C-alpha positions in Angstrom: 182.5 14.3 64.6 179.3 13.1 65.5 177.4 10.8 63.3 173.8 10.3 63.6 171.3 7.6 62.0 167.7 7.8 62.8 165.0 5.0 61.0 161.4 5.8 61.3 158.4 3.4 60.2 156.1 5.1 59.1 152.1 3.8 60.3 150.8 3.8 56.7 150.4 6.8 54.1 149.0 9.2 56.6 152.3 8.3 59.2 154.8 9.1 55.8 153.4 12.0 54.9 153.9 13.6 58.5 156.9 12.5 58.7 157.9 14.6 55.6 156.2 17.6 56.9 158.2 17.4 60.4 161.5 16.3 58.6 161.5 18.9 56.1 161.0 21.5 59.1 163.6 20.0 61.1 165.6 19.6 58.0 165.8 23.6 57.0 166.7 24.0 60.7 169.1 21.5 60.7 171.3 22.7 57.9 171.4 26.1 59.3 173.2 24.4 62.7 176.6 25.2 64.4 179.0 22.2 63.2 176.5 20.3 60.5 178.8 18.5 58.2 176.5 15.9 55.9 172.3 15.8 56.0 171.4 13.4 54.0 167.5 11.3 54.0 166.7 7.9 52.7 164.3 5.2 52.6 165.4 1.4 53.2 163.2 -1.5 53.9 160.2 0.1 55.4 162.1 2.5 57.4 162.3 6.8 56.8 166.0 7.5 57.6 167.7 10.6 58.4 171.6 10.6 58.4 173.3 13.1 60.2 177.3 14.3 61.0 178.2 16.9 63.0 181.5 18.3 64.6 181.2 17.5 67.5 178.4 15.7 70.5 178.0 18.8 71.6 176.9 20.2 68.2 174.4 17.7 67.6 172.5 17.7 71.3 172.1 22.0 70.8 170.1 21.0 67.5 168.2 17.7 69.0 166.8 20.8 71.6 165.6 23.1 69.0 162.4 23.8 68.7 162.3 22.0 65.2 163.7 19.2 66.2 161.4 18.7 69.7 158.1 19.5 67.7 158.6 16.8 65.4 159.3 14.5 68.2 157.1 15.2 70.1 154.4 14.1 67.0 156.3 10.6 66.7 154.0 9.0 67.7 151.6 9.5 65.4 154.7 9.0 62.8 155.0 5.8 63.7 158.1 3.9 65.8 161.5 4.4 65.4 164.8 3.3 66.1 168.3 5.9 66.3 171.9 4.9 66.9 174.9 7.4 67.0 178.5 7.3 67.5 181.4 9.4 67.2 184.3 9.0 64.4 187.4 10.6 63.2 186.3 10.5 59.7 183.2 10.8 57.9 181.4 7.8 57.5 179.5 6.9 53.4 175.9 6.4 54.2 176.1 2.5 53.5 178.7 2.3 56.3 176.7 4.1 58.5 173.3 2.3 57.6 175.4 -0.7 58.4 175.8 0.6 61.8 172.2 1.6 62.7 171.4 -2.5 61.4 173.9 -3.7 63.8 173.4 -1.2 66.6 170.1 0.9 66.5 167.7 1.3 70.2 164.4 1.8 70.0 162.6 5.3 70.8 
């Protein structure tokens, strides 16, 4: 399995609203994507997070190349700044465990 945790710190209310719009579109596509096992959204410490678990890294990469995800990424500079962390695992982590990994190992993008 492949876990991806993204955190975006929005630029004010406008950035927060933009995130919701683009996240909604990208999430609709993700929920239909091959290999998606878990898809959740959360807000913590001024970051808006997505947490996804995929059957494989290749499944995640295929989704990452989708027009909906690419469109959302093109808008990132208008939304805010962010960090991402992805890793492979043998079992589905809890959101808490994945968030801990993100806090410890995420890189800026």
